Backbone as numpy.savetxt, mean C-alpha at the origin, in Angstrom:
# Nx Ny Nz CAx CAy CAz Cx Cy Cz
-15.14 -31.48 16.63 -13.89 -31.07 16.03 -14.20 -30.27 14.77
-13.45 -29.21 14.53 -13.68 -28.35 13.37 -13.34 -29.09 12.09
-14.20 -28.89 11.10 -13.98 -29.54 9.81 -12.99 -28.73 8.98
-12.04 -29.39 8.33 -11.04 -28.71 7.52 -11.61 -28.48 6.12
-11.35 -27.30 5.58 -11.78 -26.99 4.22 -10.58 -27.11 3.31
-10.54 -28.18 2.54 -9.40 -28.42 1.65 -9.39 -27.48 0.45
-10.47 -26.77 0.23 -10.53 -25.84 -0.91 -10.21 -24.41 -0.52
-9.90 -24.18 0.74 -9.62 -22.82 1.21 -8.29 -22.34 0.64
-8.27 -21.07 0.30 -7.05 -20.44 -0.18 -6.35 -19.81 1.02
-5.09 -20.12 1.18 -4.33 -19.55 2.30 -3.37 -18.51 1.77
-3.36 -17.36 2.42 -2.44 -16.29 2.07 -1.19 -16.40 2.93
-0.05 -16.29 2.29 1.21 -16.31 3.01 1.56 -14.88 3.45
2.57 -14.78 4.27 3.06 -13.46 4.66 3.52 -12.69 3.43
4.21 -13.38 2.54 4.66 -12.74 1.29 3.47 -12.19 0.50
2.40 -12.98 0.39 1.20 -12.54 -0.33 0.63 -11.26 0.28
0.58 -11.23 1.59 0.02 -10.05 2.27 0.92 -8.83 2.11
2.22 -9.03 2.18 3.15 -7.92 1.96 3.03 -7.38 0.55
2.93 -8.27 -0.42 2.81 -7.85 -1.82 1.53 -7.05 -2.02
0.44 -7.53 -1.48 -0.83 -6.82 -1.63 -0.79 -5.45 -0.94
-0.22 -5.40 0.25 -0.12 -4.14 0.98 0.75 -3.15 0.21
1.87 -3.62 -0.35 2.76 -2.76 -1.12 2.06 -2.22 -2.36
1.36 -3.10 -3.08 0.63 -2.66 -4.27 -0.44 -1.62 -3.92
-1.17 -1.86 -2.84 -2.20 -0.90 -2.40 -1.57 0.43 -2.00
-0.45 0.37 -1.32 0.23 1.58 -0.89 0.71 2.39 -2.09
1.27 1.72 -3.08 1.72 2.42 -4.29 0.54 3.08 -5.02
-0.58 2.41 -5.03 -1.77 2.98 -5.66 -2.24 4.23 -4.91
-2.16 4.20 -3.59 -2.55 5.36 -2.81 -1.61 6.54 -3.08
-0.32 6.27 -3.23 0.63 7.33 -3.55 0.21 8.00 -4.86
-0.06 7.19 -5.88 -0.47 7.74 -7.19 -1.76 8.54 -7.07
-2.72 8.03 -6.31 -4.00 8.73 -6.15 -3.80 10.07 -5.46
-3.07 10.07 -4.34 -2.85 11.32 -3.61 -2.11 12.34 -4.46
-1.12 11.89 -5.24 -0.40 12.81 -6.11 -1.35 13.41 -7.16
-2.19 12.55 -7.73 -3.14 13.02 -8.74 -4.12 14.03 -8.12
-4.62 13.72 -6.94 -5.55 14.65 -6.28 -4.88 16.00 -6.04
-3.63 15.97 -5.59 -2.94 17.22 -5.27 -2.76 18.09 -6.51
-2.70 17.47 -7.67 -2.51 18.23 -8.91 -3.82 18.75 -9.48
-4.94 18.20 -9.03 -6.24 18.59 -9.60 -7.05 19.51 -8.70
-6.54 19.78 -7.50 -7.29 20.58 -6.54 -6.67 21.96 -6.43
-7.51 22.97 -6.44 -7.02 24.34 -6.38 -6.83 24.84 -4.95
-7.62 24.36 -4.03 -7.53 24.78 -2.63 -6.15 24.39 -2.10
-5.35 25.38 -1.73 -3.96 25.13 -1.31 -3.85 24.24 -0.08
-4.75 24.43 0.88 -4.69 23.61 2.10 -4.93 22.14 1.77
-5.94 21.88 0.95 -6.25 20.50 0.57 -5.14 19.94 -0.31
-4.65 20.74 -1.23 -3.56 20.33 -2.12 -2.34 19.90 -1.30
-1.96 20.73 -0.35 -0.80 20.42 0.49 -1.04 19.18 1.35
-2.27 18.99 1.80 -2.60 17.79 2.58 -2.39 16.54 1.73
-2.89 16.56 0.50 -2.71 15.40 -0.37 -1.24 15.19 -0.73
-0.49 16.25 -0.91 0.95 16.11 -1.17 1.63 15.42 0.02
1.28 15.86 1.22 1.86 15.27 2.43 1.46 13.80 2.55
0.20 13.50 2.27 -0.26 12.11 2.32 0.52 11.25 1.33
0.77 11.78 0.12 1.52 11.04 -0.89 2.93 10.74 -0.39
3.56 11.72 0.22 4.91 11.52 0.74 4.92 10.50 1.87
3.98 10.61 2.78 3.92 9.68 3.90 3.62 8.26 3.42
2.70 8.14 2.48 2.36 6.82 1.95 3.53 6.25 1.16
4.31 7.13 0.54 5.52 6.69 -0.15 6.51 6.05 0.81
6.60 6.58 2.02 7.45 5.97 3.04 6.94 4.59 3.43
5.63 4.47 3.55 5.04 3.16 3.85 5.35 2.17 2.73
5.18 2.62 1.50 5.43 1.76 0.34 6.88 1.30 0.31
7.79 2.21 0.62 9.21 1.88 0.63 9.51 0.82 1.69
8.96 1.01 2.87 9.19 0.04 3.95 8.59 -1.32 3.61
7.40 -1.31 3.03 6.77 -2.57 2.64 7.59 -3.29 1.56
8.13 -2.51 0.62 8.95 -3.11 -0.45 10.22 -3.74 0.13
10.83 -3.06 1.08 12.03 -3.62 1.72 11.72 -4.93 2.42
10.61 -4.96 3.13 10.20 -6.21 3.79 9.90 -7.29 2.77
9.25 -6.91 1.70 8.90 -7.85 0.65 10.15 -8.48 0.05
11.14 -7.67 -0.23 12.39 -8.17 -0.82 13.14 -9.06 0.17
13.12 -8.70 1.45 13.78 -9.52 2.47 13.07 -10.86 2.63
11.76 -10.82 2.58 10.98 -12.03 2.81 11.12 -12.99 1.63
11.39 -12.45 0.46 11.48 -13.26 -0.75 12.75 -14.12 -0.74
13.79 -13.68 -0.03 15.09 -14.38 -0.04 15.04 -15.74 0.56
């Protein structure tokens, strides 16, 4: 029989949503910063698009986070 570890830390769904949302917001900031520091237009536009797309992910994660908190 498997031994139980009473010292193990368990992550809840809320914990995982919060972490994913925080990571997503950080990626938005990073992509925006990259797009402002790069001169190559193709790369700049790619990072702008990534920031927008990641912003959608962050928004969806935040909505789930707020729903789960209730």
